[in-house]
N, C-alpha and C positions, 0 to 999 in steps of 0.2 A: 619837239626839238626844232631848232633853226640853225643856220650856219654859225651864228655867233655862239650859241650853246655848244655846238660840236667842237669848234675851234678851242674853246676854253675848258672843255671837259677834261678833267684830270690835271690841269695846270695848277700847281700849288706853289706858294711862295714861302721863303724862309726869311722871317722878319728880324730886324734889329732896330734899336733906337740909340742914336748917338747924341750925347749931351755934353755937359761941361767938361767931362773927363777927357774928351778928345776935340771938342769944338770951342776951345778957349783961344782967342786971337793971339798970334796969327795961326790959323789952322788950314789944312788942306788934306783931304782924305782921298786916296786912290782906291777905286773899286776895280780890282783886277782878278775877280774870281771866275771870269769867263761865263757869267750868267747870260742867257739868251736875251732876257729882259730884266731891267732893274727899275722898280718903282721908287721914286723919291718924293717925300711929302714933308715939308717943314711944318712941324706942329707949332713951333715958335721961331721967330727970326727969319733970316734969309741967307742966301749964299749964291755962288756961281757954279754952274755945271760946265766943265770944260772937257770937250771931246774932239779929238782930231784937230787941236789947235784953235777951235772956235769956242767962245764963252757965251753963255746965256744965263741971265739972272733968274733965280728961282725964289719967289717971295712966299711969305706965309699966305695961305689961302690958295696956292697953286699946287699942282701935281705934275711931275715929270715922269715920262717913261723913256729910258735910254736903251736903245737896241744894242745888244752885244754881238759877239763875245769880246769886242775890243774894250780896253779899259777906259775909264773916265775919272775925272777928279771933281769933287765937291769942295769948294774953297770959299773963304771969306773975301777973296779978291779975285779979279779976273787975270791976275798975273802972279800966281803962287810961286814961292821959292822952296820952302821946306815942305815936302810931301811925305806923308806916312800912309801905310797900307791900312785900309779898313778891314775890320774883322766882324763878320756877321754873327756876333755872339753877345752883343751888348743890350742893355735895357736901361740906359741912363736918361732920365727925364728932367735933369736939373740944368740950369743955365739959361742964358738969353737966347741961345740957338739950340733947338732940338730937332733932329732930322729922323724921320721914320723912313726906313729903307727896306725894300723887299726884293730878294734875289729870286729869279725864276729861271731854272735850267730846263728849257723846253726840249722834250724828247718826242720823237715820232713825227711822221710826215704830216698828219692832220694838224697838230699844234704848230709845227714849223710854218705852216701857211699863214698863220697869224703874224709871225715874226716878219715874213717877207713883205707884207703889205704896209708895214709901219716905216716911217722915216727914221733916221738915225736918232733923232731927239724930238720928243713931243712934250710941249708945255701947255697945260690946260688950266685956265682960271676956274675956280669953283663957283660957277654961276648957277648950279642946278641943285643936286640933292645930296651932296656929300658932307656939307658943313656939320650937320648934326652927328654924323659918324665920327668925324675927327674929335669932336668934343667928348663923345662917349668913349672913344679909344683912349684918349689921354686920361680920362677918369679911371678907366680900367687899369692902365699902367701905373698910375699913382697909388691905386688901392693895394697893389702887390698881392692879389688874391691867388689861390691855387689855380693852375691852368693858364697862367698869364701868357705863356708863349703860344699856346694853341689859340687863344683869343686873338693875339696879335697876328698870327699867320692867317687865320680865316678872315679877319677884318681887312687885312691887306688884300686878300683875293677879291673881296667886295669892292674895295677902293680901286683895284685894277679894272674891274668891270665898269665901274662908274666913269673912270678916267677915259677908257677906250670909247665908251658910248658918247661921252661929251666931246671927245676929239672928232669922231666920225660925224657928229652933228654940226661941227663948225664949218663955216664956208671955205676956209683956207685948206681944209683937209681934203685929200684925194681919197675919199671913202671908196671901198670896193663896190662893184656893181650890186652884189647881193645885199649889201646893207640897205641901200635905198629900195631895192626890190621887195624886201620884207614888208614894206608898208604899201605896196602896190596891190590894188584889188584883183588884178589879173594874175600877176606872177607870184605874189606872196603865198597864196594857198598851194600852188604847185610846188614852190620851193620848199615849203614846210613838209609837204607830203614826201618829197624825195628824201629829206633828212630824217623824217619819222620812220621810213621803211625803204632804205636804199636797195635792199635785196628783192623787193617786189618787182615783177616783170612789167615795168612801166612802159607805156607807149604814149605817143603824142595824144591819142584819143583818150586814154585813161587819165592823163594829167589834165587835159582840157576839161574833162568831166568833173574833176575835183574843183577846178577853178570856175566851173559853170560858164565856160565860154567855148567858142569854136576852136578847132585845131589851128586854123590859120591865125586867129587872134592871139592865141597863146604863143605860138611859135614866133610871130612877129614881135610881140611885146617882150618876150623873154630875151630874144636876141638883141633887141634895142637896149635893154637895161643891163644885161650881163655880158654882152659881146659874143655870145655863142648860143646855139640852139639848145633846147631842153635836154635832149638825149646826149648831146656832147658833154654838157655839164654833168649829167648823171654818170656818164662813164668816168669822167675825171674824178668825181667824188668817190665813186666805188674804188678806183685805183688808189686813191689816197688812203682809204680805209684798209684796202688790201695790203698796202705797204706796211702799215702798222701791225696788221694781223700776222704777217709773215715773220715778225720779230718775236711772236709768242712761242714759247717752247713747245715742241711736239706737233706743231701744225704742219700740214702738208699742203702742197699747191692745190690739190683737189678740194681739200676741206675749206681753204680760203676762198676758192672759186665759188663754192656753194654758198658760203656766208655772205658774199657780196652780189649774189643774184645770177651766177653763171651755172649752167647745167653740166658743162664739161670743162676740164682743165685746159684743153687745147685752145678754145675760143677765149678763155680767160687769159691765158699766157700771151696770146697774140695782142689782146687789148692792153695788157699790162706793159708789154714791150713797146707798143706804140706810144703810150703815155710817158713812161719812165725811161725809155731808151735801153732797157735791160730786161732780160727774162726774170721771172720771179726768183728763181734760184740764184742767179747772178746778183740780183739786187740784195738778196738776203746775205750773201757772202760779203758783199761790199759793205753793207751796213754793220755787220759784225766786226769787220776789220777796221772800220773807220773809228776815229776817236770822238766820242760825244756827238755823233751825228753831224760833224762839221760839213760833210759833203752836202747834206740837205740844206743847211743854212746858207751855204755859199752858192746855191743855185740861183739862176736869174730870178729876180723878184717878179711876182705875178700879181695882176690886179684882180684876179678872180680865183675861185676855188677850183 
């Protein structure tokens, strides 16, 4: 596992295809389902994505990720007049313009960290490895075979991964430090080790052994790329995992502490409060009382995990 795997683990989309039935000029669809992320991929034609008063053209061969939960509009013009609400239950592949859209309602502290590192709107040209997938997806939709919705949803997840990777690889993207660190000969092995076994009693010495470098080399390079020392990163990642574990029915603070590598609940609670600003029990109560995890999404965006 690596940070990218962990952030996307469990994130699943609900796909729809909009064609001639709703995309006959003049058309404008408002997406207001409060999705944390929406993936938009024109299979044919093009349109404009309008969010917070700013318009960006989206062409065939491009993919867009819109960060929610604020609504946005997909329109045939950058100044739409008549706007209708989009419904994520269609599979219309007819017409000159066909839009594939996937809604992602991201729950949990781990997955929300992905939302925070993304700008409000990402548009990525298909310069890499997703063209064949689009062709295959359109063929599957046209065939109307059993299980079409499942195929659509899972291929949307694949497209989301492709789009995110392509965005982080672009020079204009402010990719998080861990993304570049994954390819680093020193930091990469240590970072993967942390995500493979976060509950293991890691020390600088044991992580340096994994990377086959000295403790000083690892600590310096890790801090240079991720902006924090290895054990600080480890603590932050453990606390993100713990926040999600606390939401599981029947869990206790002691059991969560053990699952993320702490031998006693007291030291775990102290670390949790230091990272999240609340005790584990107070955090759990607040999460249960909040609507859709909005508190987590509204936190200050962070450049690291």
